[in-house]
VEXDOKE-824995 format. One record per residue: x, z, y of N, C-alpha, C, CB in turn. Coordinates in steps of 0.1 Angstrom, whole numbers, padded with zeros to 4 digits, always signed. Each point is the difference from the previous one (the first is absolute). Glycine has a CB too. Example, Ala and Ser with C-alpha at 12.3 -4.5 7.8 and 13.67 -1.06 7.14 Angstrom:
// residues 2
+0132+0078-0057-0009+0000+0012+0009+0000+0012-0019+0012-0012 +0015-0019+0023+0009+0000+0011-0008+0008+0011+0012-0022-0006 
//
This chain:
// residues 153
-0504+0501-0355-0014+0005+0002-0009-0005-0011+0004+0002+0025 -0003-0015-0027-0008-0006-0010+0008-0008-0010-0019-0001+0016 +0013-0004-0027+0007-0008-0009-0009-0010-0006+0015+0019-0006 -0009-0030+0000-0008-0010-0007-0004+0005-0013+0012-0018+0012 -0025+0015-0016-0005+0003-0013-0003-0013-0007-0009+0022+0008 +0002-0020-0020-0004-0012-0008-0008-0010+0009+0000+0014-0021 +0003-0027+0019-0008-0010+0007+0002+0000+0015-0016+0001-0018 +0027+0005+0023+0003+0000+0014-0008+0010+0008+0005-0023-0003 -0012+0033-0004-0007+0010+0007+0009+0009+0007-0019-0001-0016 +0015+0007+0027+0008+0010+0007-0004+0014-0004+0003-0016+0020 +0007+0023-0025-0003+0014-0005+0007+0010+0009-0002-0009-0023 -0004+0021+0023+0006+0011+0007+0014+0004-0006-0023+0009+0006 +0032-0005+0002+0013+0005-0005+0003+0013+0008+0009-0024-0006 -0001+0023+0016+0002+0012+0008-0011+0003+0010+0024-0004-0002 -0033-0006+0004-0013+0002+0006-0010+0001-0011+0007-0012+0022 -0015+0023-0022-0010+0001-0010-0013-0008+0003+0009+0022-0005 -0011-0025+0018-0011-0009+0004+0003-0005+0014-0016+0014-0014 +0007-0023+0019+0002-0006+0013-0014-0005+0005+0025-0005-0004 -0026+0004+0017-0012-0007+0006+0005-0010+0010-0015+0020-0004 +0007-0030+0006+0004-0010+0010-0012-0002+0010+0015-0012-0017 -0012+0013+0029-0011-0001+0011+0005-0009+0011-0009+0023-0006 +0000-0029+0013+0004-0007+0012+0006+0009+0010-0018-0017-0004 +0029+0013+0010+0007+0008+0011-0009+0000+0012+0023-0006-0009 -0021+0016+0017-0008+0001+0012+0001-0012+0010+0002+0024-0003 +0009-0031+0003+0002-0011+0009-0007-0013-0004+0021+0010+0006 -0027-0010-0018-0008-0011-0005+0009-0011-0007-0016+0005+0018 +0029-0004-0016+0009-0011-0006+0005+0004-0013+0006-0007+0023 +0000+0019-0025+0006+0003-0012-0008+0009-0009+0021-0002+0013 -0014+0008-0022-0006+0010-0009+0008+0013-0001-0010-0020-0013 +0003+0030+0008+0006+0013-0002-0001+0004-0014-0006+0007+0023 +0018-0006-0029+0001+0004-0014+0003+0015-0001+0008-0023-0007 -0016+0031+0001+0002+0015+0000+0003+0003-0015-0015+0005+0020 +0027+0000-0022+0004+0003-0014+0000+0015-0002+0014-0020-0001 -0022+0024-0009+0000+0014-0004+0012+0002-0010-0026+0003+0003 +0036+0004+0001+0012+0001-0009-0001+0010-0011+0013-0007+0020 -0007+0004-0031+0000+0008-0012+0007+0013+0003-0001-0020-0015 -0005+0031+0013+0007+0013+0002+0008+0005-0012-0018+0006+0016 +0026+0004-0014+0008+0006-0011+0009-0010-0007-0019+0016-0003 +0025-0024+0011+0010-0010-0005+0013+0003+0006-0017-0018-0002 +0028+0018-0007+0013+0002+0005+0009-0012-0005-0003+0026+0000 +0013-0029+0008+0009-0010-0004+0010+0005-0010-0002-0010+0023 +0010+0002-0029+0010+0003-0011+0009+0011+0005-0002-0023-0009 +0005+0024+0022+0009+0009+0006-0006+0013+0005+0014-0019+0006 -0027+0021-0009-0008+0012+0004-0006-0001+0013+0015+0012-0014 -0013-0022+0022-0006-0001+0013-0015-0002-0001+0021-0009+0010 -0029+0014-0001-0015-0001-0001-0004-0013+0006-0002+0025+0002 -0008-0031-0008-0007-0012+0005-0011+0004+0009+0006-0013-0021 -0007+0007+0033-0011+0003+0009+0000-0011+0011+0001+0025-0005 -0010-0023+0014-0001-0011+0010+0012-0002+0009-0024+0005+0000 +0032+0006+0003+0012-0002+0008+0010-0009-0008-0004+0023+0011 +0004-0022-0024+0009-0009-0007-0004-0014+0000+0005+0019-0015 -0018-0021+0013-0006-0014+0001+0004-0006+0014-0019+0006-0016 +0016+0002+0027+0003-0004+0013+0015-0003+0002-0019+0013+0008 +0028-0005-0013+0014-0002+0000+0004-0014-0006+0004+0025-0001 -0009-0028-0010+0003-0013-0006-0005-0011+0008-0001+0011-0022 -0011-0010+0028-0005-0011+0009+0009-0001+0012-0024+0004-0009 +0027+0008+0015+0008+0000+0012+0013-0007-0002-0010+0022+0006 +0016-0021-0018+0013-0006-0002-0001-0015-0003+0008+0022-0009 -0018-0026+0001-0001-0014-0003-0005-0008+0012-0004+0006-0024 -0005+0000+0031-0007-0008+0011+0005+0002+0014-0020+0001-0014 +0032+0005+0015+0007+0002+0013+0005-0013+0006+0007+0023-0007 -0009-0025+0020+0006-0011+0007+0015+0002+0000-0021-0004+0014 +0029-0005-0017-0002-0014-0001+0000-0005-0015+0012-0003+0022 -0016+0012-0031+0000-0003-0014-0012-0008-0005+0012+0021-0003 -0020-0026+0013-0012-0008-0004+0004-0015+0000-0015+0017+0010 +0027-0021-0006+0004-0014+0000+0002-0006-0014+0010+0004+0023 -0009-0017-0024+0002-0006-0012+0013+0004-0008-0013-0019+0010 +0023+0024-0003+0012+0004-0006-0002+0014-0007+0013-0013+0017 -0023+0020-0014-0003+0013-0006-0013+0000-0008+0013+0011+0018 -0024-0007-0012-0012+0002-0008-0011-0010+0005+0006+0024-0003 -0003-0033+0011-0010-0010+0005-0001-0012-0010+0005+0008+0023 +0000-0007-0035-0001-0011-0009-0014-0002-0006+0025+0004-0005 -0033+0006+0007-0014-0001-0005-0009+0005+0011+0007+0002-0024 -0020-0004+0023-0009+0002+0011-0004+0014+0004-0009-0020-0008 +0009+0030-0001-0005+0013+0003+0007+0007+0011-0006+0001-0023 +0020-0001+0024+0006+0008+0011-0005-0005+0014+0020+0003-0014 -0022-0016+0016-0005-0005+0013-0015+0003+0002+0017-0017-0002 -0024+0021-0008-0014+0002+0002-0004+0015+0002-0004-0019-0015 +0014+0028+0013-0003+0014+0002+0001+0004+0014+0008+0005-0023 -0018+0001+0029-0001+0004+0014+0007+0014+0001-0021-0014+0004 +0016+0023-0012+0006+0014+0000-0004+0007-0012-0001+0000+0025 +0007+0012-0026-0002+0009-0012+0002+0014+0005+0008-0018-0017 -0016+0027+0010+0001+0014+0004-0005+0009-0011-0003-0007+0024 +0005+0020-0022-0005+0010-0009-0012+0007+0007+0023+0003-0011 -0035-0003+0004-0011+0007+0005+0001+0015-0004-0014-0021-0002 +0020+0023-0010+0003+0014-0005+0011-0002-0011-0024+0009+0006 +0027+0002-0013+0011-0001-0010-0002-0010-0011+0004+0024+0005 -0017-0027-0008-0002-0009-0011-0009-0012+0004+0002+0020-0015 -0002-0023+0028-0008-0012+0004+0009-0008+0009-0022+0013-0001 +0024-0026-0004+0009-0009+0007-0009-0012+0005+0020+0007-0014 -0018-0010+0027-0009-0011+0006+0009-0011+0004-0017+0017+0008 +0014-0030-0012+0007-0012+0004-0011-0009+0007+0017+0002-0019 -0013-0006+0031-0009-0010+0007+0007-0013+0001-0011+0019+0013 +0003-0030-0015+0005-0013+0001-0004-0007+0013-0001-0002-0025 +0009-0008+0029-0003-0007+0013-0012-0009-0002+0024+0001+0006 -0026-0006-0018-0012-0009-0003-0004+0003-0014+0008-0018+0016 -0018+0012-0020-0004+0002-0015+0010-0007-0008-0025+0001+0005 +0031+0006-0015+0011-0005-0008-0003+0003-0014+0017+0003+0019 -0023-0012-0026-0005+0002-0013+0010+0004-0011-0018-0015+0005 +0031+0010-0004+0010+0004-0011+0007+0014+0003+0003-0025-0004 -0008+0033+0013+0008+0012+0003+0002+0009-0012-0010-0001+0023 -0001+0003-0031+0001+0009-0012+0010-0006-0010-0023+0009+0004 +0021-0023-0006+0009-0006-0010+0015+0001+0005-0018-0016-0006 +0020+0014+0019+0014+0001+0004+0006+0014+0001-0005-0020+0013 -0004+0030-0012+0004+0014-0002+0005+0003-0014-0016+0007+0019 +0012-0015-0028+0004+0002-0014+0014-0005-0003-0024-0001-0007 +0029-0008+0016+0014-0005-0002+0010+0011-0001-0007-0021+0012 +0017+0020-0020+0010+0010+0000+0009+0000+0012+0000-0002-0025 +0001-0009+0032+0008+0000+0012-0008-0008+0011+0022+0002-0013 -0020+0000+0025+0009+0011+0006-0007+0013+0002+0012-0018+0011 -0025+0019-0012-0007+0013+0002-0002+0007-0014-0012-0009+0021 +0022+0016-0025-0001+0008-0011+0001+0015+0005+0010-0018-0016 -0015+0027+0008+0000+0014+0005+0012+0007-0006-0025+0000+0002 +0035+0003+0006+0012+0008-0004-0002+0014+0004+0014-0021+0003 -0007+0030-0010+0001+0014+0003+0006+0001+0014+0002+0007-0024 -0006+0003+0032+0006+0002+0013+0015+0004-0001-0022+0007+0009 +0026-0002-0021+0014+0004-0002+0009-0012-0002-0008+0020-0011 +0002-0032+0010+0008-0012-0002+0003-0006+0014-0010-0004-0022 +0005+0009+0033+0003-0004+0013+0010+0009+0006-0023-0010+0003 +0034+0004+0003+0010+0008+0007-0008+0006+0011+0020-0015-0006 -0020+0028+0007-0007+0007+0011-0014+0005-0004+0013-0014+0016 -0017+0010-0029-0013+0005-0004-0012-0005+0008+0011+0020-0009 -0021-0012+0011-0012-0003+0007+0002-0004+0014-0012+0015-0015 +0023-0010+0021+0003-0002+0014+0010-0011+0002-0005+0023+0005 +0007-0031-0015+0010-0011+0001-0004-0011+0009+0007+0005-0023 +0003-0012+0029-0002-0012+0009-0001-0012-0009+0012+0012+0019 -0022-0020-0017-0002-0012-0009+0011-0011+0002-0024+0004+0001 +0031-0004+0010+0010-0010+0002+0014+0005-0003-0014-0010+0017 +0017+0023-0016+0013+0005-0003+0001+0008-0012+0004-0001+0024 -0015+0005-0030+0000+0009-0012-0010-0005-0010+0007+0020+0014 -0007-0032-0018-0010-0005-0009+0002+0005-0014-0001-0021+0014 -0006+0015-0023-0001+0006-0014+0013-0002-0008-0025-0004+0001 +0036+0010+0003+0012+0000-0007+0004+0014-0004+0008-0021+0012 -0007+0024-0024+0003+0013-0005+0013+0006+0006-0012-0005-0021 +0011+0017+0027+0011+0006+0006+0011+0005-0009-0016+0006+0018 +0012-0004-0031+0010+0006-0010+0007-0010-0008-0015+0019+0000 +0015-0032+0002+0007-0010-0008+0015+0001+0002-0021-0014+0001 +0025+0018+0011+0014+0000+0003+0005-0014+0002+0003+0020-0013 +0011-0021+0013+0006-0013+0002-0002-0009-0012+0017+0011+0015 -0017-0024-0012-0002-0010-0011+0013-0009+0001-0025+0000+0001 +0031-0002-0013+0012-0008-0001-0003-0013-0007+0015+0021+0000 -0011-0032+0006-0003-0013-0006+0013-0008+0001-0025+0001+0005 +0026-0012-0013+0011-0009+0000-0003-0012+0010+0007+0007-0024 +0002-0009+0033-0002-0011+0009+0003-0013-0008+0007+0014+0021 -0017-0023-0021+0002-0012-0008+0011-0009+0005-0024+0001-0005 +0028-0001+0017+0010-0008+0006+0014+0005-0003-0016-0007+0017 +0018+0020-0015+0014+0006-0001+0002+0007-0013+0000+0002+0025 -0011+0002-0032+0001+0008-0012+0003+0014+0003+0008-0020-0011 -0007+0024+0023+0002+0014+0004-0012+0009-0001+0018-0008+0015 -0017+0020-0019-0011+0009+0001-0003+0004+0014+0006+0009-0023 -0019-0009+0027-0004+0003+0013-0010+0011-0001+0003-0024+0008 -0001+0035+0000-0010+0011+0000-0008+0000+0012+0016+0014-0014 -0029-0013+0013-0009+0000+0011-0008+0013+0000-0001-0025+0000 
//
């Protein structure tokens, strides 16, 4: 959605602009991202709010928020919810005021924006059983370091 610029400034990327307001509950904040229109991924898939939501759905699904997965930094534990207001408006609400949210959204992992075609099952994929693994890679063969035998998975 955003990227780092010179001197650590946060610059628009897939979001062309954003606003930050206090959330209605008085504790957190609401980040409203106006997404860049007329963007396509390398595979021809369209970029829009449903794709942003799909990426958040997959990275922030329970139980993937633990330290073994995406809980190694603060942002996943601070996000309350996310939704699409329309095709090009993505809304993220935090549990409390969390100043590094925009900086952490610029990290390449774990919240990067992948084409919906890279998810097994596309836009309707299940975050726990059909995560972002390309369905067309086929079998992978590797050499078992202990036996030296080729193993296909």
